[in-house]
MARBA-697961 format. One line per 3 residues: number of its first residue (from 1); their letters; for each residue x negated, y, z negated of N, C-alpha, C. Coordinates in steps of 0.02 Angstrom, whole numbers, plus 50000, padded with zeros to 5 digits. Each point is the difference from the previous one (the first is absolute). Layout:
N
NUM> A> X,Y,Z,X,Y,Z,X,Y,Z | ...
This chain:
83
1> XXX> 49934,58307,44188,50066,49981,49977,50019,49934,50032 | 50028,49956,49962,50022,49935,50024,50071,50005,50026 | 50010,49982,50063,50067,50001,50029,50022,49929,50011
4> XXX> 50060,49984,49979,50025,49932,50006,50065,49998,50039 | 50007,49949,50040,50065,49989,50031,50047,49975,49946 | 50064,50008,50011,50048,49976,49950,49995,49925,49991
7> XXX> 49984,49963,50054,49993,49928,49996,49942,49981,49955 | 49943,50033,50007,49942,49986,49959,50015,50016,49927 | 50031,50057,49988,50018,50019,49932,50043,49947,49967
10> XXX> 50049,49975,50036,50046,49950,49972,49963,49936,49981 | 49958,49974,50045,49970,49935,49984,49946,50005,49947 | 49970,50058,49990,49950,50006,49947,50032,50006,49931
13> XXX> 50063,50019,49997,50031,50010,49935,50052,49948,49983 | 50020,49959,50046,50050,49948,49985,49965,49938,49975 | 50033,49965,49955,49975,49935,49977,50018,49948,50051
16> XXX> 49962,49946,50001,50017,49946,50046,49938,49969,50029 | 50012,49947,50039,49945,49961,50027,49978,50025,50069 | 50030,50053,50027,49984,50021,50067,49935,50037,50009
19> XXX> 49969,50022,49945,49938,50039,50005,49940,49954,49991 | 49959,49996,50051,49938,49961,49998,49943,50050,50007 | 49939,49978,49985,49944,50044,50009,49937,49962,50019
22> XXX> 49952,50037,50025,49936,49972,50023,49943,50022,49955 | 50015,50020,49938,49948,50027,49956,49944,49950,49990 | 50015,49939,49981,49948,49951,49986,49957,49987,50062
25> XXX> 50033,49992,50057,49964,49988,50063,49952,50057,50016 | 50024,50061,49995,49959,50058,50017,49944,50009,49948 | 50018,49993,49937,49951,50008,49946,49944,49949,50007
28> XXX> 50017,49937,50012,49949,49948,50008,49957,50012,50061 | 50030,50022,50055,49962,50013,50061,49948,50054,49990 | 50014,50044,49952,49953,50056,49986,49954,49985,49941
31> XXX> 50006,49939,49973,49955,49980,49946,50011,50035,49934 | 50062,50018,49986,50015,50036,49937,50034,49952,49952 | 49972,49994,49941,50029,49957,49949,50065,50031,49973
34> XXX> 50044,49958,49977,50064,50023,49973,49990,50050,49943 | 49954,49986,49955,49987,50044,49943,49977,50069,50023 | 49954,50001,50049,49975,50063,50026,50055,50039,50035
37> XXX> 50040,49966,50040,50055,50033,50036,50049,50031,49950 | 50016,49962,49948,50046,50026,49949,49972,50064,49968 | 49936,49999,49984,49969,50060,49970,50004,50059,50048
40> XXX> 49986,49988,50063,50002,50054,50050,50071,50027,50010 | 50051,49957,49992,50069,50021,50008,50030,50028,49936 | 49964,49993,49944,50025,50026,49936,50054,49958,49969
43> XXX> 49999,49934,50014,50049,49954,49972,49963,49940,49970 | 50036,49956,49968,49969,49940,49971,49989,49947,50053 | 49955,49953,49986,49989,49944,50044,50064,49959,50007
46> XXX> 50039,49995,49946,50063,49964,50002,50049,50032,50049 | 49999,50066,50005,50043,50034,50048,49981,49981,50071 | 49935,49999,50015,49978,49981,50067,50018,49928,50013
49> XXX> 49990,49956,49951,50019,49930,50008,50075,49993,50015 | 50040,50036,49963,50073,49997,50010,50020,50027,50068 | 49967,50053,50023,50013,50027,50067,49983,49947,50053
52> XXX> 49941,49971,49994,49976,49952,50050,50044,49938,50002 | 50028,49981,49944,50042,49941,49997,50074,50014,50012 | 50017,50063,50016,50069,50018,50015,50046,50002,49940
55> XXX> 49972,50005,49940,50042,50004,49940,50015,50071,49980 | 49970,50048,50034,50008,50070,49981,49999,50043,50063 | 50049,50045,50006,50001,50049,50054,49971,50065,49974
58> XXX> 49952,50030,50035,49968,50060,49975,50043,50061,50006 | 49983,50051,49960,50031,50065,50010,49976,50027,50067 | 50034,50048,50027,49980,50029,50064,49931,50033,49993
61> XXX> 49986,50028,49942,49934,50031,49990,49944,49948,50000 | 50011,49943,49967,49949,49948,50000,49993,49970,50070 | 50056,49989,50034,49997,49974,50069,49959,50046,50045
64> XXX> 50011,50065,49993,49963,50049,50039,49926,49999,49982 | 49985,49997,49936,49930,49999,49977,49964,49938,50028 | 50033,49942,49998,49970,49939,50026,49987,50006,50075
67> XXX> 50051,50021,50037,49992,50006,50073,49945,50050,50017 | 50000,50057,49966,49949,50051,50014,49930,49974,49984 | 49993,49963,49947,49935,49972,49982,49973,49956,50056
70> XXX> 50044,49960,50030,49980,49956,50054,49996,50036,50068 | 50022,50062,50003,50001,50036,50062,50053,49976,50048 | 50055,49975,49972,50055,49972,50039,50064,50037,49982
73> XXX> 50052,49988,50039,50066,50026,49984,50034,49954,49950 | 50050,50025,49966,50038,49958,49954,50029,49940,50037 | 50024,50011,50060,50030,49947,50039,49950,49946,50020
76> XXX> 49936,50017,50004,49949,49950,50016,49981,49957,49940 | 50014,50024,49941,49984,49963,49939,50062,49964,49973 | 50057,50034,50001,50062,49972,49974,50048,49984,50057
79> XXX> 50025,49939,50001,50042,49976,50054,50069,49983,49973 | 50051,50029,50030,50068,49985,49980,50029,49949,50047 | 50022,49944,49972,50031,49947,50040,50073,49997,49983
82> XX> 50041,50020,50048,50072,49998,49988,50024,49928,50000 | 50050,49987,49957,50027,49933,49995,50054,49988,50051
C-alpha cells in the first residue's frame, strides 16, 4: 500500500511549476530509451516526453509506478520546489 504525506499528495495533484522530476536523468543513466520506458510504464512516448519536460504532472499511480520501477521513492524522482 502506498502511504503519502499530505504535503506529497498536494504537490502531485496541484497544477503549477513547482513540481520537477529526475525521470530523464535516471532513465538515461540506466540506458533506457524513452520509447522503451513508455512501453514499460503503459503510457505513450509523448507522455514520457511531457513528464520529462515538466509539461505534465503524473497521476499518483503513475508517479508510484515510475519510482518503483527505478527502485526509488517518489520523493527521489519528483521534487517539489516551493516558490
